[in-house]
C-alpha positions in Angstrom: -7.1 17.9 -6.9 -7.8 15.6 -9.8 -5.6 13.0 -11.3 -6.1 11.3 -14.6 -5.2 7.6 -15.0 -1.7 7.0 -16.2 0.6 3.9 -16.1 3.6 6.2 -15.6 5.1 7.4 -12.4 5.4 4.2 -10.4 8.3 3.9 -7.9 9.7 0.6 -6.6 10.5 0.9 -2.8 11.0 -2.9 -2.5 11.8 -5.4 -5.2 8.6 -6.7 -6.7 6.4 -3.9 -5.3 5.6 -0.7 -7.2 3.7 2.2 -5.8 2.3 5.5 -7.1 0.7 8.3 -5.2 -2.6 9.1 -7.0 -3.8 12.2 -5.1 -3.2 13.9 -1.7 -4.5 16.7 0.4 -3.6 18.3 3.7 -4.5 15.3 5.9 -4.4 12.1 3.7 -2.8 10.5 0.7 -4.1 7.9 -1.7 -1.7 5.4 -3.3 -1.9 2.5 -5.8 0.3 -0.6 -5.3 1.3 -3.3 -7.8 2.6 -6.4 -6.0 4.3 -9.2 -7.9 3.7 -12.8 -6.9 6.4 -14.0 -4.5 7.4 -10.6 -3.3 7.6 -9.8 0.4 7.1 -6.5 2.1 9.5 -6.5 5.1 8.3 -5.8 8.6 8.1 -2.1 9.3 6.0 0.5 11.0 5.4 4.3 10.6 3.4 6.9 12.4 0.7 7.0 9.6 -2.6 5.2 9.9 -3.0 3.0 6.8 -6.3 1.8 5.3 -6.3 -0.5 2.3 -8.5 -2.3 -0.3 -7.4 -5.3 -2.4 -8.5 -4.6 -5.9 -7.2 -7.9 -7.3 -4.9 -10.7 -6.2 -4.0 -12.4 -3.0 -1.5 -11.8 -0.1 -1.1 -12.7 3.5 -1.0 -9.4 5.5 0.5 -9.5 9.0 -0.5 -6.8 11.4 1.1 -6.9 14.8 2.0 -10.6 14.2 -1.6 -11.6 13.2 -1.6 -13.0 9.6 -4.7 -12.8 7.5 -5.2 -14.0 3.9 -6.4 -10.9 2.0 -8.1 -11.4 -1.4 -9.9 -9.3 -4.0 -12.6 -7.2 -2.3 -11.1 -7.4 1.2 -9.9 -4.3 3.2 -7.8 -3.6 6.3 -6.8 -0.8 8.6 -3.4 -0.5 10.3 -3.0 1.9 13.2 0.0 4.2 13.3 3.3 2.8 14.8 2.1 -0.9 14.5 4.5 -3.3 12.8 3.2 -5.0 9.6 4.5 -7.0 6.7 3.1 -8.9 3.7 3.8 -12.0 1.5 2.3 -11.8 -2.0 0.8 -15.0 -3.4 -0.6 -13.7 -6.7 0.1 -10.6 -8.8 -2.0 -8.0 -6.9 -3.3 -4.5 -7.0 -4.1 -2.6 -3.8 -5.2 0.9 -3.0 -4.2 2.5 0.3 -4.9 5.7 2.2 -2.4 7.1 4.6 -3.1 9.8 7.2 -1.4 12.1 7.9 0.2 12.6 4.5 3.4 10.5 4.0 5.9 13.1 2.9 8.1 10.4 1.5 5.3 9.4 -0.9 4.7 12.8 -2.4 5.5 13.1 -6.1 9.0 14.5 -6.8 8.3 17.2 -9.4 
């Protein structure tokens, strides 16, 4: 599967946070997130393992109650079923991989 860059197709699951699935296969899914300064991702968990890379910006990411300042160039991995949340300090862009595929993130064609 190939995907050409496009600024279209972003969804907003939480106010101030936009996401777009870029590509996916049988076992994993790649998404891009645009996070607005001041936005908060509420505490949640899901069965999917989540691995991320901060392209630009700054946020505090809490994984199982441990908070870490994440800046451009940093990365993280969240095991499945572990609670996590985030507070965004600067407009940010993050790329994340989910495994297995998050069915709720598949494009609705």
